[in-house]
C-alpha positions in Angstrom: 4.4 26.5 -14.3 1.7 26.5 -11.9 1.3 25.0 -8.4 -2.3 23.7 -7.1 -2.6 21.6 -3.9 0.9 21.1 -3.6 1.4 19.5 -7.1 3.7 20.7 -9.7 2.9 20.5 -13.3 5.7 21.4 -15.8 4.8 22.9 -19.0 8.0 21.5 -21.3 8.6 18.2 -20.1 12.1 16.4 -21.1 11.7 13.6 -23.3 12.6 11.1 -19.9 9.9 12.8 -18.4 7.2 12.5 -21.2 8.1 8.3 -21.0 7.6 8.1 -17.7 4.1 7.1 -17.5 2.2 9.2 -14.9 1.6 11.6 -17.9 0.0 8.8 -19.6 -2.3 7.9 -16.3 -3.7 11.6 -16.6 -4.4 11.0 -20.5 -2.0 13.4 -21.4 1.4 12.0 -22.1 2.4 15.8 -23.2 1.9 17.3 -19.7 5.0 16.1 -17.6 2.8 15.8 -14.8 5.2 15.9 -11.1 3.8 16.3 -7.8 5.5 17.9 -4.5 7.0 16.1 -1.7 4.0 17.1 0.4 1.9 15.2 -2.5 4.0 12.2 -2.6 4.3 11.8 1.5 0.2 11.6 1.2 0.2 8.9 -1.5 3.0 7.1 0.6 0.8 7.0 3.7 -2.2 5.7 2.2 -0.3 3.4 0.3 0.9 1.6 3.3 -1.8 2.9 6.1 -4.6 0.7 5.7 -3.3 -2.8 4.2 -3.5 -5.7 6.8 -4.5 -2.9 9.8 -8.1 -4.6 10.4 -7.1 -8.0 10.0 -3.3 -8.3 10.5 -3.5 -8.6 14.5 -5.4 -11.9 13.7 -3.0 -13.3 11.2 -0.1 -12.0 13.3 -1.7 -13.8 16.5 -2.2 -17.0 14.8 1.4 -16.8 13.8 3.3 -15.7 16.8 0.8 -15.3 19.8 1.4 -13.0 22.2 4.7 -12.1 19.9 2.4 -10.8 17.3 3.5 -7.0 17.6 7.4 -7.9 17.9 7.2 -10.4 14.8 5.2 -7.3 12.8 8.0 -4.9 14.5 10.7 -7.6 12.7 8.8 -7.2 9.6 8.9 -3.2 9.6 12.5 -3.2 10.3 13.3 -5.5 7.4 11.1 -3.0 4.8 13.3 0.0 5.9 16.5 -0.8 4.1 14.3 -1.6 1.1 12.7 2.1 1.2 16.2 3.6 1.0 17.1 1.4 -1.6 13.9 2.4 -3.7 14.8 6.1 -3.5 18.4 5.6 -4.5 17.1 4.1 -7.4 14.8 6.5 -8.4 17.7 9.4 -7.6 19.8 7.3 -10.3 16.7 7.2 -12.8 14.7 10.6 -12.3 11.4 10.4 -14.2 11.8 7.0 -14.7 9.8 4.4 -13.1 10.9 0.6 -11.9 9.8 -0.8 -15.1 11.8 1.7 -17.6 15.1 1.4 -15.4 15.0 -2.4 -15.0 15.5 -2.8 -18.7 18.5 -0.5 -18.7 19.9 -2.4 -15.5 19.0 -6.2 -16.5 18.6 -6.1 -20.1 15.3 -6.2 -22.0 14.7 -9.7 -22.0 15.3 -10.2 -18.6 13.7 -7.2 -17.6 10.5 -8.5 -19.7 10.1 -11.5 -17.6 10.9 -9.8 -14.0 8.7 -6.7 -14.9 5.8 -9.2 -15.9 6.1 -11.1 -12.8 5.9 -7.8 -10.7 2.9 -7.0 -12.7 1.0 -9.8 -12.4 1.7 -9.9 -8.6 0.3 -6.4 -8.8 -2.8 -7.4 -10.3 -3.2 -10.1 -7.8 -2.2 -7.8 -4.9 -5.1 -5.3 -5.8 -7.5 -8.3 -6.3 -7.0 -9.7 -2.9 -7.2 -6.1 -1.1 -10.5 -5.4 -3.3 -12.0 -8.3 -2.1 -11.0 -7.6 1.8 -12.0 -3.9 1.1 -15.6 -5.3 -0.3 -15.9 -8.1 2.6 -15.9 -5.4 5.2 -18.3 -3.4 3.2 -20.8 -6.1 2.9 -20.5 -7.5 6.5 -20.8 -4.1 8.3 -22.6 -1.7 6.0 -24.5 -3.5 3.0 -25.4 -7.2 4.3 -28.2 -8.0 1.8 -26.1 -6.8 -1.0 -24.4 -9.2 -3.4 -20.4 -9.1 -3.4 -20.5 -8.6 -7.2 -22.3 -5.6 -7.1 -20.2 -3.8 -4.4 -17.4 -4.7 -6.3 -18.8 -3.7 -9.4 -19.5 0.0 -7.7 -16.0 0.3 -5.8 -14.1 -0.6 -9.3 -16.0 1.9 -11.5 -15.6 4.9 -8.6 -11.6 4.0 -8.9 -12.2 4.1 -12.9 -13.5 7.4 -12.4 -11.0 8.9 -10.1 -7.9 7.5 -12.5 -9.5 8.7 -15.5 -9.5 12.4 -13.7 -5.6 12.1 -13.8 -3.1 11.5 -10.9 -3.5 15.4 -9.8 -7.2 14.6 -8.7 -6.0 11.7 -6.7 -3.2 13.6 -4.9 -5.3 16.4 -3.8 -7.8 13.7 -2.7 -5.1 12.0 -0.5 -3.4 15.1 0.7 -7.1 16.4 1.7 -7.7 13.2 3.8 -4.1 12.8 5.2 -4.7 15.4 8.5 -7.9 14.3 9.5 -7.1 10.2 9.1 -4.0 10.4 11.2 -5.6 12.9 13.8 -9.0 10.0 14.0 -6.5 7.4 14.0 -4.3 9.1 16.7 -7.3 9.8 19.0 -9.4 6.3 18.8 -6.0 4.3 19.3 -5.0 6.8 22.7 -8.5 6.0 24.1 -8.2 2.4 23.4 -4.9 2.0 24.8 -6.8 2.5 28.1 -8.5 -0.9 27.9 -5.0 -2.3 27.9 -3.9 -5.3 30.2 -0.2 -5.6 29.9 -0.2 -8.8 31.6 -1.9 -10.4 28.4 1.3 -9.8 26.6 3.7 -11.7 29.3 6.1 -12.9 29.5 8.1 -11.3 26.9 11.0 -13.6 26.9 12.7 -16.3 25.7 11.4 -15.6 22.2 10.5 -18.9 20.4 12.5 -19.4 16.9 9.3 -20.1 14.9 8.1 -16.6 16.0 11.2 -15.0 14.5 11.1 -17.0 11.4 7.7 -15.9 11.0 8.5 -12.3 10.5 10.0 -12.3 6.7 6.4 -13.6 6.1 3.6 -12.5 8.1 5.3 -9.8 10.0 6.5 -8.1 6.6 2.9 -8.5 4.9 1.7 -5.5 6.2 4.4 -3.7 4.7 4.2 -5.3 1.2 2.7 -2.0 -0.5 6.0 -0.4 -0.5 6.2 -2.1 -3.9 4.4 0.9 -5.5 6.5 3.3 -4.2 9.4 2.9 -7.2 6.3 4.0 -9.3 5.4 7.2 -7.3 8.8 8.0 -7.1 9.1 8.6 -10.9 6.5 11.7 -10.5 8.9 13.6 -8.1 11.6 15.9 -9.1 14.2 15.2 -6.9 13.8 11.8 -5.3 16.8 12.2 -2.9 16.0 15.2 -1.4 12.5 13.8 -0.1 14.0 10.4 1.5 13.9 11.7 4.9 10.3 12.8 4.8 9.7 9.0 2.8 11.4 7.1 5.7 9.8 9.1 8.6 6.1 8.3 6.8 7.4 4.7 6.6 8.5 4.9 10.4 5.4 6.5 11.7 2.8 4.0 10.0 4.9 1.2 11.3 4.9 2.0 14.3 1.3 2.8 14.3 0.5 -0.4 13.1 2.6 -2.1 15.4 1.1 -0.3 18.6 -2.4 -0.9 17.0 -1.4 -4.7 17.2 0.2 -4.9 20.6 -2.9 -3.1 21.9 -5.4 -5.6 20.2 -3.3 -8.4 21.9 -3.0 -6.5 25.3 -7.1 -6.0 25.2 -8.5 -9.5 24.0 -5.4 -11.8 24.2 -3.8 -13.4 21.3 -6.2 -16.5 21.9 -9.5 -14.0 21.7 -7.5 -12.3 18.6 -6.8 -15.3 17.0 -10.9 -15.8 16.8 -11.7 -12.5 15.3 -12.2 -11.6 11.5 -11.3 -8.0 12.3 -9.7 -7.6 15.5 -8.9 -3.8 15.0 -12.5 -2.9 14.1 -13.3 -4.6 17.5 -11.3 -2.2 19.3 -13.6 0.6 18.3 -16.7 -1.0 20.2 -14.7 -1.1 23.5 -13.6 2.7 23.4 -15.5 4.7 26.2 -16.4 7.9 24.6 -16.1 10.8 26.8 -19.6 12.3 27.8 -21.1 9.6 26.0 -21.8 11.5 22.9 -21.8 7.8 21.1 -22.2 4.2 22.1 -19.1 3.0 20.4 -17.1 4.1 17.6 -17.3 1.5 15.2 -19.7 2.6 12.9 -18.1 6.2 12.2 -14.3 4.4 12.4 -15.5 2.1 10.0 -17.0 5.0 7.7 -13.8 6.6 7.8 -11.9 3.2 7.0 -14.0 2.7 4.1 -12.9 6.3 2.7 -9.2 5.4 3.4 -9.7 2.3 1.5 -11.0 3.6 -1.8 -8.0 6.1 -2.0 -5.3 3.4 -1.0 -7.1 1.2 -3.6 -7.4 4.0 -6.2 -3.3 4.3 -5.6 -2.7 0.9 -6.1 -4.9 0.5 -9.3 -2.7 3.7 -10.7 0.5 1.9 -10.1 -0.3 -1.3 -12.4 -2.2 1.2 -14.7 1.3 3.0 -15.1 2.9 -0.4 -15.8 1.1 -2.2 -18.0 2.1 -0.1 -21.2 5.6 0.3 -20.3 5.9 -3.1 -19.7 3.7 -4.2 -23.2 5.8 -1.3 -25.0 2.6 0.9 -25.8 2.3 4.1 -26.4 -0.1 6.8 -24.7 -3.0 6.0 -27.3 -3.2 2.9 -25.2 -3.9 4.3 -22.2 -7.7 4.7 -22.9 -8.9 0.8 -23.6 -5.9 -0.4 -20.9 -8.0 0.9 -18.4 -11.2 -1.0 -18.8 -9.0 -4.1 -19.4 -7.6 -3.7 -16.0 -10.5 -2.8 -14.4 -12.3 -6.2 -15.7 -8.9 -7.9 -14.6 -9.3 -6.9 -11.3 -12.8 -7.4 -10.9 -12.4 -10.9 -11.8 -9.9 -11.9 -9.6 -11.6 -10.0 -6.6 -14.8 -12.2 -7.5 -12.6 -15.4 -7.9 -12.4 -16.9 -4.6 -15.5 -19.0 -3.8 -14.9 -20.0 -0.2 -12.5 -18.7 2.5 -10.1 -21.7 1.5 -9.8 -20.2 -1.9 -9.3 -16.6 -0.1 -6.7 -17.7 2.3 -4.7 -19.3 -0.6 -5.0 -16.0 -2.4 -3.5 -14.1 0.3 -0.5 -16.9 0.9 0.3 -15.9 -3.0 0.0 -12.1 -1.7 2.1 -13.2 1.1 5.0 -14.7 -0.4 4.9 -12.8 -4.0 5.3 -10.1 -1.7 8.7 -11.2 -0.9 9.6 -11.3 -4.7 7.9 -7.8 -5.7 8.5 -5.7 -2.7 11.8 -7.3 -1.5 13.7 -9.6 -3.9 13.1 -7.4 -7.2 14.1 -4.0 -6.1 17.2 -5.2 -3.9 18.3 -7.3 -7.1 17.9 -3.9 -9.0 19.8 -1.8 -6.2 22.6 -4.3 -6.3 23.0 -4.1 -9.7 23.0 -0.7 -10.1 25.7 -0.3 -7.3 27.9 -3.0 -9.4 27.3 -1.5 -12.6 26.9 2.3 -11.7 24.2 3.5 -14.7 21.9 6.4 -14.6 22.6 10.0 -13.6 24.7 9.2 -10.3 23.8 10.1 -6.7 24.2 13.9 -7.3 21.1 14.0 -8.8 
């Protein structure tokens, strides 16, 4: 057994491990790929961190006004028990993805339908996420480049990274984790010097409509936890790493809530509701010590593009792992599934022709996330608690 960059590869996998799917991602189903707890934390961080970070405050301001940060906090609390359920399920079925143990818990016919809905949502989610990625690149970096050209370049890069195997993606995530955390913390700390807490007043009473937005607009920034059940399949003992995953989730959630509150306290909820990328505008009001840079917008955006790319690849891998399991295909199907999935995601990314269609796609992502990230894992967990299959809590 060799260990490189916090990732472990087993030379003699068991049959359950060989069927888990992550090995197939690397194009070597007999390799039995496993990653360390540190590697999983890095992947989980990039799964959660970037989604709805730039434009999320705008939607929260439109849904809840100055209480946008509170709605997001409630949405984060809603996702916490779901993370614990996913870890518990992974501990009962080590080495298996959600698409595999769903067949044990629900039976093949029911699992085929529900897994299919989850995978369909995952592809739509990835298409929407890539469209957001491409729009940011076109707006701030390549305004004269057509969307289809940027999309093709991004998807081609993702295909290259995925074809290198999960260890390459895991090493990239671990390498970027600390710089992204430090840079984000420093920028947010500098931006908080410009807040005006009066813009968040009064804090009471909280309208009922605000609380009603928590399961939708508030939970949307945390919908990417739907990818965790697949990521847990490449961990040796998921239960041992539950605390680190919960800590990562809480840290990212706290950062997002503070970033939203900071944005609202700088521009007011009226101003934030009119901005396309409110969090990015924070960088433009940051006063850099010694005036080394006029603003942090461009360097911050460049760093964020790297984060978006890694996250896109992580999302892509989740769907790539699930498709052959759902269709009952072997590892030999993986090479042709890769371009098929890339073409499908590209088509979905380019499908919206105007803001109305893009907003409709966002609605699908928001409400579909309640099924894929909340209802489905909760259903599987309740069935597992009732039937008590798997290897049990001791594994």
